[in-house]
C-alpha positions as MATLAB code, in Angstrom:
seq = 'MSPSPRQLASLRRNLLAWYRANRRDLPWRRGRDPYRIWLAEIMLQQTRIAAVLPYYERFLERFPNVRELARARESEVLKYWAGLGYYSRARNLHRAAKIIVQDHCAQFPRELKQALALPGIGPYTAAAILSIAFDVPLAALDGNVARVLARLFAVRGDLRAPTTWRKLAAAAQTLLPSRTSGDWNQAMMELGETICTPRSPNCAACPIARHCKARALGIAEKLPAARQKRAPANVHIAAAVLVDTRGNTLLTKIPGAHDSVLFSRLWQFPAVAIASNGNSKRDPAQGSVHHSANSAADKLAEHLRASLGIPEQALTPLPVAAHTVTFRRITLAPFLARVSRLPKRPCCRTLPLAKLARLPISSATKKIARVAINALAQ';
ca = [
      -9.482  -11.208  -28.581;
     -10.632  -14.765  -29.085;
      -8.079  -17.431  -30.124;
      -9.158  -20.565  -31.931;
      -9.953  -23.639  -29.797;
      -6.664  -25.230  -30.853;
      -4.662  -22.091  -30.034;
      -6.475  -21.742  -26.731;
      -5.700  -25.320  -25.713;
      -2.003  -24.851  -26.584;
      -1.799  -21.526  -24.772;
      -3.369  -22.926  -21.608;
      -1.214  -26.031  -21.665;
       2.045  -24.116  -22.138;
       1.350  -21.447  -19.530;
       0.182  -23.864  -16.827;
       3.156  -26.163  -17.405;
       5.524  -23.207  -17.146;
       3.856  -21.962  -13.953;
       3.946  -25.325  -12.203;
       7.627  -25.683  -13.000;
       8.701  -22.132  -12.237;
       6.326  -20.579   -9.706;
       7.938  -18.795   -6.803;
       7.636  -20.318   -3.354;
       5.505  -17.718   -1.603;
       3.939  -18.367    1.818;
       0.336  -17.847    0.665;
       0.835  -20.508   -2.024;
       1.576  -23.263    0.486;
      -2.052  -24.298    0.758;
      -5.505  -23.022   -0.072;
      -6.477  -21.343    3.187;
      -8.752  -18.451    2.091;
      -7.723  -16.364    5.107;
      -4.049  -16.456    4.131;
      -4.845  -15.832    0.469;
      -7.160  -12.947    1.368;
      -4.530  -11.370    3.643;
      -1.885  -11.664    0.920;
      -4.114  -10.107   -1.730;
      -4.915   -7.133    0.501;
      -1.292   -6.579    1.493;
      -0.128   -6.841   -2.125;
      -2.377   -4.027   -3.276;
       0.006   -1.257   -4.410;
       2.893   -2.947   -2.575;
       5.761   -5.102   -3.845;
       6.074   -8.738   -2.780;
       9.515   -8.182   -1.243;
       8.105   -5.424    0.980;
       5.064   -7.485    1.978;
       6.773  -10.726    3.071;
       8.046   -9.692    6.543;
       4.766   -7.950    7.369;
       2.773  -10.954    6.183;
       4.667  -13.401    8.399;
       4.514  -11.134   11.444;
       0.805  -10.382   10.965;
      -0.044  -14.078   10.646;
       1.929  -14.916   13.758;
      -0.201  -12.496   15.755;
      -3.509  -13.083   13.900;
      -3.319  -16.695   12.653;
      -6.999  -16.885   11.670;
     -10.022  -14.720   11.037;
     -11.415  -15.157   14.563;
      -8.228  -13.812   16.135;
      -8.275  -10.878   13.738;
     -11.943  -10.108   14.439;
     -11.367  -10.198   18.223;
      -8.460   -7.761   18.102;
      -8.716   -4.029   18.669;
      -8.230   -1.850   15.619;
      -5.256   -0.166   17.287;
      -3.450   -3.489   17.545;
      -4.229   -4.418   13.946;
      -2.824   -1.062   12.860;
       0.245   -1.603   14.987;
       1.071   -4.811   13.107;
       0.343   -3.072    9.808;
       2.398    0.017   10.649;
       4.993    0.756    7.979;
       3.154   -1.037    5.184;
       1.154    2.054    4.244;
      -2.342    2.559    2.807;
      -3.896    1.966    6.223;
      -7.461    1.889    4.967;
      -6.570   -1.638    3.798;
      -5.961   -2.725    7.402;
      -9.102   -1.043    8.681;
     -11.205   -2.684    5.968;
      -9.541   -6.048    6.630;
     -10.458   -5.783   10.292;
     -14.058   -4.754    9.548;
     -14.424   -7.593    7.045;
     -13.094  -10.105    9.573;
     -15.817   -9.116   12.030;
     -18.473   -9.541    9.334;
     -17.098  -12.943    8.294;
     -17.173  -14.189   11.887;
     -20.606  -12.772   12.623;
     -22.424  -13.460    9.344;
     -20.516  -16.337    7.738;
     -19.526  -18.556   10.667;
     -15.879  -17.486   10.313;
     -15.697  -18.870    6.760;
     -14.764  -16.645    3.831;
     -17.898  -16.576    1.617;
     -17.704  -18.578   -1.613;
     -20.360  -16.577   -3.444;
     -19.125  -13.633   -5.486;
     -21.932  -11.327   -4.362;
     -21.214  -12.002   -0.693;
     -17.467  -11.556   -1.180;
     -17.974   -8.224   -2.940;
     -20.111   -7.017   -0.022;
     -17.120   -7.219    2.335;
     -15.195   -3.993    3.047;
     -12.070   -3.656    0.927;
     -13.048   -6.389   -1.570;
     -13.393   -5.344   -5.197;
     -13.846   -7.391   -8.389;
     -10.162   -8.299   -8.776;
      -9.625   -9.221   -5.122;
     -12.815  -11.298   -4.986;
     -11.913  -13.160   -8.181;
      -8.370  -13.829   -6.961;
      -9.444  -15.169   -3.560;
     -12.367  -17.271   -4.799;
     -10.426  -18.781   -7.691;
      -7.244  -19.544   -5.764;
      -8.948  -20.810   -2.609;
     -11.989  -22.548   -4.136;
     -11.315  -22.788   -7.908;
     -14.366  -20.628   -8.650;
     -14.058  -19.886  -12.393;
     -13.522  -16.130  -12.166;
     -10.731  -14.399  -14.068;
      -8.660  -11.988  -11.940;
      -7.693   -8.885  -13.888;
      -5.033   -6.651  -12.371;
      -2.284   -4.502  -13.888;
       0.052   -7.448  -14.469;
      -2.596   -9.540  -16.186;
      -3.814   -6.583  -18.235;
      -0.277   -6.019  -19.520;
       0.050   -9.662  -20.569;
      -3.287   -9.489  -22.387;
      -2.416   -6.175  -24.042;
       0.703   -7.734  -25.573;
      -0.916  -11.068  -26.315;
      -3.651   -9.374  -28.364;
      -1.724   -6.188  -29.364;
      -4.150   -3.867  -27.571;
      -3.254   -0.201  -28.021;
      -4.314    2.848  -26.034;
      -4.990    3.370  -22.332;
      -5.791   -0.017  -20.803;
      -7.677    1.641  -17.928;
     -10.156    3.295  -20.268;
     -13.516    1.733  -19.275;
     -14.273    0.236  -22.711;
     -10.788   -1.256  -23.066;
     -10.796   -2.621  -19.521;
     -14.138   -4.347  -20.121;
     -12.708   -5.963  -23.279;
      -9.651   -7.139  -21.357;
     -11.884   -8.569  -18.629;
     -13.889  -10.470  -21.234;
     -10.685  -11.774  -22.831;
      -9.349  -12.882  -19.447;
     -12.567  -14.799  -18.777;
     -12.399  -16.439  -22.227;
      -8.857  -17.700  -21.599;
      -9.692  -19.027  -18.125;
      -9.811  -22.845  -17.770;
     -12.874  -23.901  -15.803;
     -11.156  -26.518  -13.632;
      -7.811  -24.873  -12.781;
      -8.811  -21.246  -12.478;
      -6.703  -20.649   -9.380;
      -3.500  -21.875  -10.979;
      -4.347  -20.041  -14.193;
      -4.877  -16.682  -12.493;
      -1.644  -17.085  -10.561;
       0.172  -18.110  -13.734;
      -0.992  -14.966  -15.525;
       0.066  -12.805  -12.582;
       3.417  -14.597  -12.312;
       4.054  -14.145  -16.010;
       3.369  -10.407  -15.766;
       5.555  -10.000  -12.683;
       8.582  -12.009  -13.821;
       8.633  -12.291  -17.649;
       6.169   -9.905  -19.290;
       7.426   -6.950  -17.248;
       6.600   -3.297  -17.937;
      10.041   -2.623  -19.424;
      12.210   -4.997  -21.451;
       9.923   -8.055  -21.442;
      11.872  -11.303  -21.649;
      10.070  -12.675  -24.709;
      12.699  -15.400  -25.235;
      11.685  -16.981  -21.898;
       7.933  -16.532  -22.340;
       5.993  -19.816  -22.538;
       3.288  -18.257  -24.724;
       5.486  -16.078  -26.930;
       4.421  -17.828  -30.121;
       0.830  -16.750  -29.437;
       1.772  -13.102  -28.794;
       0.617  -10.641  -31.470;
       2.707   -7.774  -30.080;
       5.876   -9.874  -30.387;
       4.943  -10.883  -33.939;
       4.480   -7.207  -34.798;
       7.699   -6.184  -33.067;
       5.913   -3.832  -30.674;
       6.053   -5.770  -27.391;
       8.194   -3.105  -25.705;
       5.823   -0.344  -26.853;
       2.768   -1.916  -25.248;
       0.888   -1.101  -23.204;
       0.801    2.634  -23.843;
       2.286    4.698  -21.025;
      -0.305    6.185  -18.694;
      -0.243    9.924  -18.123;
       1.099   10.551  -14.654;
      -0.382   13.075  -12.319;
       1.841   16.105  -11.807;
       3.741   15.914   -8.505;
       2.592   18.165   -5.669;
       5.048   19.614   -3.182;
       3.889   19.538    0.429;
       5.668   20.988    3.474;
       4.788   19.775    6.973;
       6.137   21.165   10.254;
       6.041   18.788   13.222;
       6.748   19.382   16.910;
       8.752   16.814   18.859;
       8.042   17.706   22.484;
      10.491   16.061   24.898;
      10.308   16.276   28.688;
      13.087   15.810   31.235;
      12.527   12.042   31.314;
      12.876   11.597   27.545;
       9.171   11.154   26.980;
       7.393   12.651   23.996;
       3.812   13.338   23.001;
       1.807   11.842   20.174;
      -1.657   12.950   19.221;
      -4.603   12.139   17.030;
      -5.755   15.748   16.733;
      -6.324   16.186   12.998;
      -3.703   18.383   11.414;
      -3.288   19.411    7.799;
      -2.848   16.401    5.540;
      -3.489   14.122    8.506;
      -5.538   11.555    6.571;
      -3.038   11.442    3.699;
       0.270   11.616    5.501;
      -0.282   10.166    8.965;
      -3.195    7.866    8.068;
      -5.171    8.724   11.211;
      -2.515    6.983   13.319;
      -0.659    8.405   16.313;
       1.524   11.303   15.191;
       3.553   14.245   16.378;
       1.586   17.525   16.449;
       1.928   18.778   12.885;
       0.678   21.483   10.556;
       0.987   22.248    6.857;
       3.218   25.089    5.737;
       2.032   26.956    2.669;
       4.384   26.383   -0.257;
       5.445   29.425   -2.229;
       8.052   30.553   -4.683;
      10.285   31.889   -1.880;
      10.520   28.526   -0.151;
      13.937   26.914   -0.603;
      15.977   24.040    0.701;
      19.420   24.612    2.174;
      21.392   21.512    1.095;
      24.203   22.197    3.540;
      22.002   22.486    6.622;
      19.209   20.202    5.483;
      16.562   22.723    6.464;
      13.752   24.634    4.759;
      13.436   28.419    5.053;
      10.234   30.365    4.503;
      10.246   34.142    4.068;
       6.678   34.619    5.387;
       4.597   32.828    8.063;
       7.603   30.886    9.277;
       7.155   27.212   10.027;
       8.016   27.740   13.685;
       5.414   30.485   14.116;
       2.689   28.457   12.432;
       3.587   25.354   14.423;
       3.592   27.303   17.698;
       0.139   28.651   16.845;
      -1.069   25.108   16.161;
       0.308   23.910   19.522;
      -1.504   26.732   21.365;
      -4.813   26.205   19.577;
      -4.948   22.401   19.635;
      -3.134   21.477   22.863;
      -3.071   24.679   24.901;
       0.725   24.608   24.969;
       2.193   28.058   25.696;
       4.892   29.391   23.419;
       7.991   27.210   23.485;
      11.440   27.555   21.977;
      11.281   25.468   18.804;
      14.671   24.302   17.537;
      14.684   23.341   13.844;
      16.022   19.868   13.057;
      17.215   18.476    9.717;
      14.365   17.953    7.287;
      13.328   14.551    5.965;
      11.954   13.724    2.553;
       8.846   11.589    2.223;
       6.674   10.511   -0.705;
       3.021    9.459   -0.766;
       1.744    8.643   -4.266;
       2.157   11.896   -6.255;
       2.985   14.018   -3.198;
       6.575   15.040   -2.539;
       6.610   15.849    1.135;
       9.191   17.776    3.124;
       8.986   16.990    6.835;
      10.364   19.840    8.929;
      10.704   18.683   12.560;
      11.188   21.097   15.450;
      12.449   20.060   18.892;
      10.847   21.582   21.981;
      12.213   20.730   25.419;
       9.472   21.003   28.050;
       9.314   20.398   31.795;
       5.940   18.668   31.536;
       3.890   17.209   28.699;
       0.201   18.127   28.532;
      -2.358   15.494   29.464;
      -5.227   15.319   26.999;
      -7.675   12.522   26.017;
      -6.439   12.786   22.419;
      -2.778   12.407   23.378;
      -0.359    9.689   24.478;
       2.981   10.128   26.182;
       5.747    7.538   25.922;
       9.550    7.364   25.552;
      10.728    8.825   22.274;
      12.821    5.733   21.622;
       9.834    3.403   22.044;
       7.246    4.798   19.661;
       6.822    1.344   18.075;
       4.493    0.513   20.968;
       1.826    2.438   19.054;
       0.730    2.249   15.423;
       2.579    5.060   13.644;
       3.178    5.875    9.991;
       6.503    5.859    8.144;
       6.471    9.660    8.182;
       6.245    9.694   11.976;
       9.083    7.178   12.186;
      11.263    9.440   10.021;
      10.562   12.438   12.250;
      11.382   10.384   15.349;
      14.697    9.187   13.877;
      15.740   12.761   13.141;
      14.890   13.827   16.701;
      16.655   10.835   18.308;
      19.799   11.508   16.278;
      19.759   15.183   17.243;
      19.358   14.393   20.946;
      22.218   11.897   20.807;
      24.681   14.517   19.596;
];
């Protein structure tokens, strides 16, 4: 994977010229502030740019610099992250901000070893931040860049296989210009995101098409090889929406089944997993899930007694909601319980059902709340 010096010079020249003429106007590209670049790179992990943009602007408005972020409470950081998913990113971002303020005088470290020591910073993220912010000559290898390299050099097989990934990393470093590494890394990412896409790459618009071995061989659309996907897992969760006479509800942080995966250790409705079995079925007309044994209502009532000391309540089933987290296909089965008084516990918060956004909550909790609000409005 080593082009000749002449080919390398042409490839670099063509790609950088294309990038400078065609790069998208993204807020983290309007300067070289490492804090803004770092925040963008963390938010963009496993998340599309279009989804990130409103969160990015809102987060920056509240936490405009690393000192403000470090001073904040974790609960507030999570509140401004709520809805973006993968909440460990926000927790690590907050922890890293405290370290940067305490150990690095509020300056993002320029040394690779120090950057990698920060929570949530891996080889790709460190290379991206250091190259874009400081032009440190480190190649950033992510999925988009790996796909470009796989086609450029006609690399077959699973790109994530350790040996192949190391070869791609070496190739990325070989292509990297020493003086414009930030622009080069962004150009490679931009090419993968907009031209050299997973399906139907636009080879006619590619600035380095004449260097591409996969195109010359007529196999650009066949590379890289498809990765074997993990089989989907069906998960059923029953959740209790307790509502008192004033319209207040109860959220908790008592761990329930799948709490860390589904609710991300944020505030949630009391919830419990329902065992999936062959007799479980969805009623498309009613939008509800029926279980022949250990009914959802019975299991949820048991959970409410054991975790919150709530005596048996009438649980009214509400329409189910579908939710997906990575390979998990989740059915959320909410139940409404009208109560005269909500329990007071250290692990619980009470607030109006219509104002749950005051607390950091996951997308799954928001879906359950919407179902309950719609049911109460009828």
